[in-house]
DRENRO-100822 format. One record per residue (C-alpha): residue number from 1; residue in three letters; x, y, z. Coordinates in Angstrom, 1 decimal. Layout:
% DRENRO-100822
[NUM; "ALA"; [X; Y; Z]] ...
***
This chain:
% DRENRO-100822
[1; "MET"; [18.9; 18.5; 17.1]] [2; "ARG"; [15.1; 18.9; 16.6]] [3; "ILE"; [12.9; 19.9; 13.7]] [4; "VAL"; [10.6; 22.8; 14.7]] [5; "LEU"; [7.5; 23.7; 12.7]] [6; "ASP"; [5.8; 27.0; 12.7]] [7; "ARG"; [2.4; 25.7; 11.7]] [8; "ALA"; [0.9; 29.1; 11.2]] [9; "ARG"; [3.5; 29.8; 8.4]] [10; "CYS"; [3.3; 26.4; 6.7]] [11; "GLU"; [1.4; 26.5; 3.4]] [12; "GLY"; [1.8; 22.8; 2.5]] [13; "HIS"; [4.0; 23.2; -0.6]] [14; "GLY"; [5.6; 19.8; 0.2]] [15; "LEU"; [9.1; 20.7; -0.9]] [16; "CYS"; [10.4; 19.6; 2.6]] [17; "GLU"; [8.6; 16.3; 2.2]] [18; "GLU"; [10.4; 15.7; -1.1]] [19; "THR"; [13.7; 16.6; 0.4]] [20; "ALA"; [13.4; 14.6; 3.6]] [21; "PRO"; [10.6; 12.0; 3.2]] [22; "GLY"; [11.8; 9.9; 6.2]] [23; "LEU"; [11.5; 12.9; 8.5]] [24; "LEU"; [8.2; 14.6; 7.5]] [25; "HIS"; [5.2; 14.2; 5.3]] [26; "LEU"; [2.0; 15.9; 4.3]] [27; "ASP"; [-1.1; 14.2; 5.5]] [28; "ASN"; [-4.4; 13.8; 3.5]] [29; "ASP"; [-5.5; 17.3; 4.5]] [30; "GLY"; [-2.2; 18.9; 3.3]] [31; "GLU"; [-1.0; 19.5; 6.9]] [32; "LEU"; [2.7; 18.9; 7.5]] [33; "VAL"; [3.4; 16.0; 10.0]] [34; "ILE"; [6.9; 15.7; 11.5]] [35; "ASP"; [7.6; 11.9; 11.7]] [36; "ARG"; [10.8; 12.3; 13.8]] [37; "GLU"; [11.3; 15.5; 15.7]] [38; "GLU"; [14.7; 14.4; 17.0]] [39; "VAL"; [17.3; 14.3; 14.2]] [40; "GLY"; [20.5; 12.4; 14.6]] [41; "ASP"; [23.8; 12.8; 12.7]] [42; "ALA"; [22.7; 10.5; 9.9]] [43; "ASP"; [19.6; 12.7; 9.1]] [44; "ALA"; [21.2; 16.1; 9.7]] [45; "GLY"; [21.8; 16.6; 5.9]] [46; "PRO"; [18.2; 16.0; 4.8]] [47; "ALA"; [16.8; 17.9; 7.8]] [48; "ASN"; [19.0; 21.0; 6.9]] [49; "ALA"; [17.9; 20.7; 3.3]] [50; "ALA"; [14.2; 20.5; 4.3]] [51; "VAL"; [14.6; 23.7; 6.3]] [52; "ARG"; [16.4; 25.5; 3.4]] [53; "VAL"; [13.9; 24.6; 0.7]] [54; "CYS"; [10.8; 25.8; 2.6]] [55; "PRO"; [9.6; 28.9; 0.7]] [56; "VAL"; [7.9; 30.4; 3.7]] [57; "ALA"; [10.5; 29.6; 6.4]] [58; "ALA"; [8.1; 27.4; 8.4]] [59; "LEU"; [10.8; 25.0; 9.5]] [60; "ARG"; [13.9; 25.5; 11.7]] [61; "LEU"; [16.3; 23.3; 13.5]] [62; "ALA"; [16.9; 23.8; 17.3]] 
***
């Protein structure tokens, strides 16, 4: 499973970062950075939660 970011939709709210801090973070410019695109079974829960909390639907799992 991979985390996919639609950068044009991302507004930098940071809710995903709070939900899955080991998978993604906001950089100093407020841009979302995906630390680990490939998500294993152990991180599937936080990855799904990060997708769900995004208020602009900028994240999805593929």
